[in-house]
N, C-alpha and C positions, 0 to 999 in steps of 0.2 A: 502495499500499498504506499502510495507516494505520502508525501509530507502537504498537512495542510495550508492554506494562504498565509496566515499568519506565521507558522514555524519557516516558509520560503522567506518572507522578508525578515526575521531574524537572523535565518543563516547567511541572508545577501549582507545583510550590515556587519554581520560577525567576519566573514570571508573577507570583505573590504577591507577591515581595519589590519587582515594580519598583512598588509602592504607596508605598514607602519614599520614590522618588527624588523628587527636587523641582528645579523650575529654578533653574538656578547652583551646583548642587552640585558640591561635587569628588569625585569615587569613586575605591576600590579596586577594581580588577574582577579577580576568583580565576580558579585553572587548575582545568580537571578537563570531565568531561563535565556534569557538572550545571551548573557556573558559564558553560560554555560557552552552554547555553539561555538565560542571563541576560544574555548577550553581544548574541547575538543579537535577542532581544526588547526589551532596553533599546534599542539601533540603530534598530529601528523604531519603537518611542513618541519617542526622540526628534526622528526626521525629520516622525511624523505632527505632532506639537504643536511643534516647533521649540524643541525645548528647548537650551538652553545647560547644557553639561556639560565639566567635565574631568576625564578620567581617568587614574589610573595602571594599568597592566598588571603581574600577578606572574609573566608569565613573557614571552616572545618570542613562543608563538605565538598566546596571550592579544592580545597588541601587535596582530600583524598580524591578527587577527579582527576586535577593533575599529575598526581604521581598515578594512580592509574595509567594516563596518558604517557607515561615517559619522560615528566617534565622534573626539571629541580625543583625543588621546593626547600624554601629556607624562611626563616623568619627577618621580619622587617628590620632589625635592629643586627641581623648578619647582613644583609643585603647593604645597610644605608640606605643612599639617595637612589632613588628608583629614575629610569628615564622614561618610562610609560605606562600608564594605568589605564586598561579598558575595561568597562563595567558598563551595567546597563540603568536604567531610570524607568523610574514609576510616571515621572513628567517631565517634560522640556517646555521651557519658553521660550520666546522670540532673543531675549536676553543668554539663553544655555544655562538660565537660573535651575535647577532641580528639584524635584522630589524624590528622594529614594527612601529605601527601606521596607518596601515591601517583602523580601525576603527576609528581615529579622538582622540584617548584619552591616545596619549604617553604621556604627560606631567604627567598625575596624576598613569600612569602606573608606570614611571620611580621613581615616589616618592616614590610609595610604595612598590616596589619592594626593594630598596636601604634601604627600613625605615623593610628590613624581615631578617629574621637569612638564610633563603634559597629561593631562586627564583625556580620554578619549571617549565620549559614549555612543555606544551601539542599540540601537532602538528599533522599532515598527513602526512607523506613520500614525498607531493608534495615541504613539506615548505625547506627539505636538499639540501643546495645546496653547491658547493667545496668554491664560492666565492662570498660574499655579492655583491647585486646592480641592480640585473636582477628585482627585485622588486622597484618601486619606492622608495627614500628614503622620508617619511616624515619629515619636518621643521617646527616647531610651530614658528609661528611670531606675534606680537603685530599687533593690526590693525594700528595704527598711522604710517603714512610714508611705508605703506607697500610695495608700489611698486619700494620705492630706497632703502628696506630690498631685497627686490628681485634682485634688479640689483645687490646691493654689494654682496650677494651671490651667481649669476650668477661668478661676477668676480673671486670670490673668487674658485669658483670650476673649472676655468679656469686654475690655477695652480696647481690642485691636481693630485692624481693619478686614475683617472676616466676613461672610457671609452664615457661617454656622458655627456653633461652639460646642456639639456633641463628642465627648469624648470614652472612649469604652476602652477596656484592660484586652491587650489581645492576648486570645487563650490557642490552648493548644489540643483538643479534645475537652477534659473536664479540670483541666491545671491550666494556670497562666504558662503562656509561651516564656522561654528564659533564653535569651542571646547567648551566645557562646561566653562570652565577657560576665556571665551570673546574673542581667538584669533583665527587667520586662520593659514592654512595651505598651505606652499607650496610642493608641492612633485616634487623630485628632479630624472630624469630617467637617471641615472649612467650610466647603465650598467652592470658595473662593478668596484668593489672598490678593491683598491690595497692598501693601508694603511689605514683602519678604524680608526683608533687611532689618525692620524694625521687629516684628514678629521672632525673627532666631535671636534678636537681643535680647528681648525681654523674657523670651522660652528659657534660655541659656543662662539667665540670671536666677533661676529660680534654684534653690537648694534643693538637691536631689534630681534635677534634672540633669542628665550624663551629655545628652545632643539628642540635636535633631533631626530630622530627616532631609531639612534643607539645605543644598550645596549651592552657595550662594559665592559667584566671582571664583569656580574653581574649575569648571569645566570648561577647556580650551576648544573642541569639536564635537560636533554631531554627526554620526554616519546614521543614516536615516534607510530603512530599509523598506524595499515594498514587496505587493504580491506579486509581482510582476518578475521577482528576482534583480528588477533596479536599484539603485544606490543615490541618494542625493548626502553630498557634504555640507554641512554648514560649520560658518565660524561666525564671531561676533565681528571681527574686523572686516570680513567680505573679502580679506587678500586672497588671490589667486593662489592656487595648492602650488607647494613648491613640487618641482619636476620629480624629484624623486619620492616625493610621496607614495603617489601614484601610478604605478607602473605594470 
C-alpha cells in the first residue's frame, strides 16, 4: 500500500532537508512524525555515502530510532555546538515563529535548536498558519505543585492577547503524560495568539513553568512539503538559496 498524501508531503520535506547535510556535520535530530522521516532518510544516506555524522537526539524515541538507523548518537554536551538542527513543527507563521511540543519533547527540542548554527523546520502545508494558536500551546511544568502552576498560567492568560484560555493537563491514558525530563505538560487552547513574544515572556516568568512551546526567532528556514511531492522553501529574509544548499 502506498503512502497517504500527508505522508508524501512529510517525506518530500524531509528528503529536501537532506541536501543541507554535509559529511562531518554535527546534527540535531527532532521529534515527531515529519522528523521521523528525516531520521530514516538520513540513516539511509549516511550508510550509502559513508558519511561521518554526529547526531544529538531531542527525545529518547528519536535516539532509539537514530541508533537503529545506524547513526552515531551522542549527548549535546559531548557534541558541543551543532551545525544544523532539523525538526518538525505543529504550526509556523509568516515570520517562521513556531508552536512545537505536540510530541512532548519541546524542552529538549528548544535546547538543541538554540545550540545550533541553523534550525530548519520540515513540515507539510497544513502546519502553515497566518497566526499561531489554533494548535494548543504546550507548556512544560514541574510536577511539584502543578495544579497551582496551572492555575497561575490560567490567570496569566486572562491578561494576554489570546482568543481562548482553556488549559488541560496532558494525559497518557489514565496517568499524566511525563516528559523525558520528568515534567508535566499543560496544553493551552488559545485559538489565536496576538503577541507571541509577550506571551512567552509572561509564561516563562511563572515559577514552576519550565518552558513553552513557542519558538520565537529560532527557526531560520521552513521546508514545506506538498501532497504532490513538491516542496517550497521559506525564509524570513527572502534571500535566494545558496547554490550549494539544494543540489
